[in-house]
N, C-alpha and C positions, 0 to 999 in steps of 0.2 A: 451751675451746672454739675453734676455729681460723675464724679471722673472714674469711681470704682463704684459697681455694680454686681450684689451678689448674684450667682445664675445659678439657677438649681435644674439640673438634668430630670425628667420623668420618661414614661417608657412612652404612654400616651394622655396621661392625662393635665397636662401643664393649665389648659382652659376651666378646666377641674379645678384643681389646685386653684388656682388664680381667684376664681368666685369663690373657693370656699374662707380664702382670706378675706377678701373684700367683706365677708359677710361676719369678719369675727370679730375683725377692729373697726373701729366707729372713723378714725380718719384715715379715710380708705377711697382710691378710683383707679380705674382701670385706666391704662394710658396707649396700650393699642395692640392689635393683633396681629403675626408678619406669618404668609402664607408660603407651605412650600408649592417650585414652581415645575416646570420640565426638565430636567437633568437634575433634580434634589434627590437630597437620598431618602426625604419621605415624599407619601402619595401625595402625587397632583393636588393642591386643591385644600390638604391637610393643615392645620394651625402649625407652623415651626414653634413660635415664639408669641409666647404672652408676658407682655409686661406691662407692673403697677404699683402702684406705689402705699406702705402703710406710713403712717404716722411720718412725712416725711421721706420718704427714704427707699426708693425704686429699688426692685427687684423684678430678673427676668427669668419666667419660666420656659426650660426648650421641651418640645416634644424628640427626643433623639433615638426613639426605641429600646429596647431593652440593655444595659449597662449592666457588665459584671459585679461592679462596686457599689452599693446604692447611697442612701445617706447613712451617714456614723453621729453621733453625737460628738467628735471631733470637731465640728462647725456648728455652731448653733446661735440664737438670736436671742439675747439680753433685752425682757422687755419691762424698761423701770416705770412701775405704775406707782401710783396718788395714795393709792389707799386700799388695806387688803379687800374688800367689797371690789375693785378693777381687778385684782386678782384673781381672787374666786371666779367672776363672769367669766375671766380669758381664760380659768383654768376648767370651767365647764366646757368650753366651745371647744378648744382642743384638743380636749381628754376623748370626745366625741369618736371612739374607736383608734384611741390614741392607748399607748401605755405610758406610762407613770417611770419614770427615772428614779427622782426627787419626790418624793409623797409633798402634798403642799402644807406647811405650819408651818411655824416662829423656829427658826434656828440661829444659831449667835452673828452672825452677818445680817438676819433681816429678820421684822416682823412678822412678815408673810413672805412665802418664799415656795416655790416648786418646778420642776424642772420635767415638763413632759415631751414625748413625744407623739406627733401626728400620726393621722389616719395615713398622712403619705409619708412617715417616718422622717419629716423635720423635726429638731429640735428646736423648742424652746425654751427659758430662763426667765421664769414668771418671779418678780421680786418689788416690793417697798424699800426705799431707803438704800442708796449705793452709799459706799467710801468715796468713789471715784468723783461725782456731781457729771455723769457724762458729758449733760446738756443736749440733747437727745433721748428720746424715747427708744427706739431699734440700735441695739446695737451688733452686730457680729459678731463671735466670740469663738477662737481656737482652743482647740482643749491638746496639750502633747501629754501623750499617754507612753503605759509600757516602755519601748526603747526609747521614745523620744521626751521621754519625762526630764524636766528638766532643762528644753529648748529654750523654752517659752522667749527667757528674755532675750538671745540668743536670736531669736526669731525679730519678736523687737526690735534691736535696733538694726537691725540685714535691711526690714521692710524702711525704717524712718531713714533710713543713707540714701535709698533708691527715689524716693519717691518728693517733690517739692513737697511745700507746707507741712510736714509732717515735726512732730514730737511726740516725745514721753510725757502722759501726761500725770499718772500714777501707777502707782506699783508699791506692793504689798506682798515681803518674803516671809517665807518662814523662817523663823528663829530658832535656837538651839531647844534639841529637849522634845519636840512634836512631834506627830504622826508626820509628817512631811518632811524628806529632807531640808535640812541646813538652806536656805538660798532660792529654795524652792519659789518660783512664780505661784502666789496663793491667787491674786489677784493682780489684773491692770489693764489700766485704758491707756491708748497711743492714738494719734493722730496721724492719716494719709489723705495729702490733698484737704487738707483741713476737716477730713469725716472720722468721727471715731469708730476705732474696735479695741475689742480687748483681747488677751490673753492670759492663760492661766496654765500651769503645771497638775496635771491626775496625778496621782500614788497610788498605787497600787496595782492591781492586775483588770483590764481592761475590754482585751482583745478587740479594740478597733483603733482606726488610725484615720487618718486622711482620704478620701474616694474624688475622682474627679465629678460625682454627681452634684456636689456642691463646689463651685469655684469661686475666681475674682475675677469679671471683665472689666479691662483697663480700656475703655476710650483716648483715642490717640488724633492727633491734629494734624502731624504729618510721619512721613517715613521714619525720618530723626526722632522721632519719639517713640515709633513700636520699635525699633532699633537697640535705643539706648534702656526700654522696659525690658526685652528681651533677653539684651544681653546681660543686664546684673540679674534677672530671676534664675538665669539659666546655668550661669557661674556656679562652679565650688559644686558640681554632683545635680546641678541640673539635671531635668528632661525636655529636651522637643517631645511635640508628640505630633499634631496634627491641626490642619485652620487655625491655627492660631494658639494652641492650648499649648502648655505647656507644664511641667506639676518645679517645683524650686527644692534646691536641697533638703527643704525641712517634711518636703511631700506634701506639699499645700497646692491644689492646680490655679491658676492662672488661666486667663483667655488675653491677650496682648491685639487688641481690634481695632484698627483703625476708622477712622467714624466714615470714613465713603465708601464702606466694605457694605453695610446694611443697604445703600442707595443704590447701588451695581445691580445687588442681586435680587433686590426687588423693584426694576423698571421695570414698570409697564409695558414693555417691549419687550416678550417673552425671550428671546433669540437671544436677543441682548443681557436679560438676566442670568437664561442659563450659560450661555460663555462666560462669563463672568461666576458664577457657579463653578463650572466644572475647573476651570483655573484656579478657585481658593481649593475646592477638593486635594488637590494636586497639591497645596503646601504646607510645612510646618510652618517658618516663622511666612505673616502676610506679607508681598511684595506690591504694593500699592502701582508702581509700573505696572507689571505682570498682569496685575487684573485688569488694569485699566487698559492695553496690548487686547487683552484677548476679550473685553466687553466690544473694543472700537473694531474687532476685526470684521469685515466681510465676509 
């Protein structure tokens, strides 16, 4: 089971975005919708989350209302394609209402590559041939820019030290005399819980960074697991936010979520679900015992 899920925060377009991505990718399927209930921050009965899978990777889209800082290219999704025709077909669909960040074409690192921001502002890097042989088609990529340029290697080492079944699988660094600072990570892949991620340093001026619009949700089996990952990711300058959200010392957003949370807040008994939701809204780190106490209250 996938332990870390990319989590996309929309205003009200979660279901629309899911349906768009399901139409773009061949190997895609809807996994389910959840809805706001009594006492929730969204309108009762409206879609809260839309969960879907593309190319074997599960993603969740949230209708969270307006967000101050939306999606940026600081987190994008690599799509490892087999042919130039596949790149072009995906480019054609994802560019509908979107904005090219790097035009599709031939580059030194790939015979066919393009970087596109789709109509929802989510960023995709489409390419054939990778140096890393990641073993999966969709790979989340972290881009460290501006004041965070040069932080990629530290972030990789930090994350792989926290999560089990983790390793650094490929790192290509800039050498002397090039446009990038010597030692900057030009491309990398690493695994967390056996799942592949990528990280890069981006030279030059970009004027964007990580935001809460795209976070990573860690599914936990116990309070012990919640505590472990929460403490590790908020250490050394990380910040607690609310409702299981945090930003780590690099500015990347995470959600540390016990599996039981969704069961309680989606209980068919609206009174129980409301009590669990109200308790969760008062928390920063999720306290399973506190949720259960509120859920069981009469």
